[in-house]
N, C-alpha and C positions, 0 to 999 in steps of 0.2 A: 280085930280092925278090920275092916273089908274094903279092897281096893275098889273101885267104882272104875269100869273099862268103858272108855266113851267107841260109839258104832260108827265105823268109815264106810261112807257109801261106796261101792264098785266105781272103779274107774269111768266105766261106760258111762253111769249116772252123773259122774261130776262133768263129765264133757258136757254130754246132754244140756245139764243145766247151765254150764258158762255158754253154749251155742243159743238156747233157747231166747234171750230177750232181741237178738239181730234178726232171729230166723222168724218170730212170732210179727216183728216190725214190715221185715217184707210181707210175710201171709197177708197180715190187714192191709195194706197196699194193695195187693194182688185179688182178695177179694174184691175191695173196693172197685177197683178197675173193672172187673170181671160184672159186676153187679150195674154197673154205670153202661158196660156196652151191651148188655143185656137186655137193660131196661129201655135205655135213649139210643142206643147206636153208637158205631164209631168202634175203630179198631182196638180192642182189648189190650194188646202189648203196645200201643202206644200212650194208652191213660195208665199204664202200669209204669213205664218209664219216665211220663212226665210227673206222675205225683212221685216217683222214687227221688226226681232231682229235687221237687221242693222239701223232701226231708234228708238231704244232706249234710244240712247242720251235725246229724247224728252218726255220721258215718267214722268222726272221730272219736267220738266216745268209748271210752273202754267196757264199759257196757254191752253195749250194741256190737261194735267190730268184730268180735270172732266170729258171729253167728250172720252177720252182712257178709265176711269173706266167704264162708262156708256154702251161702246160698248163690253166691256167685259164681263160685268157682267148682264148686263139685256136685251141687244140684241139678247145673245142668247136663251133668254128664250122664247121670240118671235118668232125666227128661229125654236125653238123646236118645239113650241105650232103649227105650219102652218103642219108640219111634219105629223099630224094627217090626213090630207085630202088626202095623199097619200093611206093610209091603207083601204083596201076593206074587208069585214070578208067572201066572198063568197071563195076568195084566200084559204082560211083552208079546205074548201071541195075538191079543186082541188090538193091540196098535197097529201090528203090520208090520212090514221091513221099513216102509217109508217113513213113517211114523217114531219109531224107533230111532234110525239115523239121524231125524230132524231134530229129535229131543236131545240125543246123545251131542249133535252138533251145538244145538242152543247152551248147554251145559259150559261146556270144552272153549268154543269161541266167547262166549260171555266173560268167562272168568280170563281168558288171554287178554280182551279187550280192557278190561276193567285196569290189569298191570300194565299197559302201554299206555290208555290215558291217562292213569293216577302218572307214568312216568313224564308225558308229554305235560302234565298241568304243574311238576315239580312236588307231588305230592309221593309219601312214601309207600313201595311199591306192597307193603303189609296191608295200607287202607284198601289198595286196588284190588287186591288177593280175598280179602273181607268182602267188599262189596259186590265185587263181580261174583262171589260164590254164592251171597244172600240173595241178588239177583236173579242169576243162572239157574239155581237149584229149588230152595223153597224157602226164602225169606229168611226170616229171623233165626227159624229152628237151625237152618244150614250154617248162617252167622255165628251162632252160639257155639255150634260143633267145629266148625274150623276153627274158630278162636283159641277151643281149649287143647288142639294140637298145637299150637303157637307155645315161644316161649312167655309164660306169664308176668309181662311188664307193664306198670302204668300206661304206656305208650299202647299196647294189646288192648287195654280195657276202654282206653279213651275210642279209640278206632273202633272197637264193636260197638259202642253206645251210640256214637255217632252214625255208623253204619246201620245200626238197629233202630234208630228216631227214622233217616231217609229210606230205607226199606217199609216200612208202615205207614208214611204219607204218601209214597210214590205207588204201593199196593192199592192203598184206599183210592187216589186218584185214578188209577188204572181201572179197577175196579167200574166205576161210573163213566168213564169213558170209552173202555175198549168196546161193550156192546155197541155203542154208538157207531162204530169203525165198524163191528161186524155186518149191523144194517146195511150202513155207506157201500160196504164192499158186496153186499149180495152174497156172505159165505154160506154154503149148505152149513147142517149141521155137524157132520163129522169135520169139516174143514174148520167150524167155529171152534168147536170142542178142541182141536189141535190149536187152535192160534190162544185162544183164553187160557187153556192148560199150561203152553207153552213160553205163555210172556207175562202172564202175571205174576208175581211173586209171592205170597203165601197162599195156603191153602184156602183157608174162610175165604179168601176176596175171591179165587177162583171159584169157588161153587158160587157165590154170591151173584159174581158177574153170568155165570152159565146161567143160572135160575132166573137171572133178569129178562133172559130170552126165552128161553122155555125149559120146562123139566129132561126135554133129551139132550139139549147142549149141557146143562148141567151135569150129567151123567157122563158125557163122551169129554169135557173141559176136566173131570173129577179124575178119570182115566189117564189122562194125561198127563195130568199133573203128579199123580201117584208114583208116575214112572221117572218123573223129575226126584221125588223125594227118594225114589230106590238109588238113584245114581250119588247120593252124599254119601251111601259107604264107600264105593271106591275113591273118590274124591278125597275121603278125609282118610281114606288110608294112605294113599299115596302122601298127603302131606304129613301123616305121621311120621310116614318113613322120611321125608323129604326134613324134617325138622328134629328127627329124632337128637343127632348129635348135640343141636343146641338144647335140646331141653335136657338133655344127661348133662352137659355141662352147668345148667343152670342149677342142678339138684347138687352141684359136689363131684359131678363125675363117677357117682354111683350107680352101676348099669342095673342093680339088683331094684334101684329105686323108681327107673325108668323103663319100664317095658317096650320093644319095638312099637308093638299095638296096644294102646290103651285098652284095659278090661272093658270099658263101654263099648268101645269096636266091634268088639268079640261078643258081648252081649246082644247086641243092635243085628248082628251078622245069623246069631243062634236064633233068636227070635224069628227074622225074617224066612230064616229055611224051615223052622218048624211050622209057621203059618202056610207057608208054601205046599208044606207037606199035607195042610189040613190037621194037622196036629193042635192045632188052637182053636179054642172054640169061639163063637160070636161073643160071647158075654166077657170073658177074657179079653179080647181083644178090643174090645168096648171100651173097659174097665184101663186097660192098658195105657190106651189113647187119651181118657179123661185124666189119668194119672201124671203122663208124658206133658200133657198141655199144662196142668198147674205147676208142674214142676219148672217148665220154661216159663212162667207167667211170674214166678216168684221169683227167680233169677233174674230176670232180665228186670223187675224192680229193685232187687239187690244191685244191680248195676247203676242202676239210676240214683239210687242213695250212695253210691260211691262217687259219684261224678258233679263237678261244677260245671255249670253254664258258664262260668268266664273261661275255664279253660275249652269248653267247646267252641265258645264264640271266637277264640283265639286263632282256630284252624281257617275261619275266613271264607269266602264264597266256593273255593275250589273245589271243595266234596261234594256241594249241590250239583256243579257241574258235572261232577263225574259220576254220581247217582243218576241223573237224568240223563246223561249219556248211555250210562248200561242199560236203564230202560228202555230209552228210543232203539238202542242196539239190538235187544233181544227182540222187541216185536217188530221191527222192521225185517230182521231175518225171519222170524217166523211168519209173517206175511208174503216172502218171498219165496217160502217152501210151498206155501198153500197155492198159490200161483204157479209156481216152478211144476208142482204135482198134478194140476190142472192141464198146463198143456202136455204134460208127458201121458195123462189120459185119455186126451182129444187125440193124440195121435196114435 
């Protein structure tokens, strides 16, 4: 008499099988959002968010929940790490001292203004930090990166989604209106590039706004914007150190499970260093950028699935005032820098 043994699949495949339903849901939403964005125009991230919210009823489904959670929390870190491949240190010298100083100031002051305005409006400082960082650095990518360094709570997820929605809307409005500001103020190519690249939230909208004026302005704006993207690394490192204690406490006090610098930041820095040394091929950089974009779109779709409109509406009108105030602040600051540099050059 022979005994029949059953084959047990490896643990890794079992885990993948558990995650697959929720991940596929978020991936399909991301594909649909990308298709609409590419064929009919409009912000890809915003479509992913809104479609995700429409599928909120699946967030409590036992079969989908693990994959949705993994997409919202883990996939975003992989996407942010791959952003490092887009950073080139030589871009700093092309901007000049005035440009570098102005863009560093834009990031630091916008985050500080966001936290201050949140306190004035009676909103949580965490919301001011997320919205100020997203507005000051590189839009939704920065919001997701900053969120990943904070204690992972329901409030953090809600504030992250709210910030992402606001940034997607304000960034699109800025892409349409700011080229009109450039024309009205009579800015030169370099001035227009610095203003657009320093004040519009997301990279895609910066490129779009620049190309509305001319290819030369598009190049100058992209250069300024990529320096702001590079600022993501030091900002997120500082925040990772600041919130290390809280994240450690959340993980039960086990220091081994909570490294001071998350692995995705180390990978971001390593890729940026390799690209700056010219060790990454153009094909690798393009592939990394595309994969990063997809990871972030799937993550934002997952955040949308996890969040209900009822909870967002409960936050009221104050977040709108907060994010519009931050957008106007950074735009006003960059215009001030442009006119100040004109006066200095004239004398």
